[in-house]
N, C-alpha and C positions, 0 to 999 in steps of 0.2 A: 436425610439422604444428601450426600454431597454431589453437586452438579459438576459435570465435566467442564474443563476450561479449554478455550481456544486462545492462543496467544498470537498477536499480530504486531509485527515490527515494521515501521515505515521509515525509509530513507527518502526525505521529501525532494531531493534534487532531481532535476530533469533526467539525469543519468542514474537515478536511484532505483529502488525496488521496494516491493512489499513482500515480506516473508510471513507465512502462516504456519503455526504448529497446531496440528489437530490432535484430539484425544485418540488413544489407541483403538477404541472400539468403532471409530467413525467409518472405517472401511476405505478411507482415502490414504494417499501417501502421507506419512506423518509430517513431512515438511514440504510445502510448496512455495515457490518464489515466482513473483511476477515482476517484470520490468515496470517502472513507473509509466503509466499511459501518457504518451505525448505524441505530438505530430509537428511537422515542419510547415510553417505558413510563410507566405510571401506578402509583404505589405510595403508599398512604396519602393519596390525593387529590392528590398532587403529580406533575407531569409532568417527566420528565427524559430526556436522551438517553443511550444506552448503545451501546458498541461491539458489533458482531456479529463476534466473533473468528473464528468458523468461516468466515464469508464472506470475511474478510481472508485466511485461510489458503487458501481456494479460489482467490482471485484470484492469489495468489503461486504456488501449485502449477500453475495453468493457464498462467500466463505464462512460467514457467521451463521449460527443456527439458534433457533429459539429455545432448543432444549439444552443449550450450553451457555455458560457464562463466557463473555469475551472480554479480554483485556488487550487494549491497543496502546502502543507507545510510538511516539514520533521522535526521531532524532532532533536534538537541538542544533540548529545551524547558526554558526557565528560568522559574520562577515567582517572583514577588516574595514574599518572606516577611515577614509583619508581626511585629514584635517584641512 
């Protein structure tokens, strides 16, 4: 028997997202998209965005199912390095 597949795509940027494609029989919307979990923090008077890693874990754990295979891919991010 072939197990159903769940596909997860992750754009790791702070303005990124997580997309999940569910199998047809799952009863959920076939594609769901979540913003990358982040928050704004203030340190030393400066505001910056930070990942909420636990929230990302919660999304991934909630969307994965033990009765399905899950394939997750993460976008490769390339930064320009200044010499």
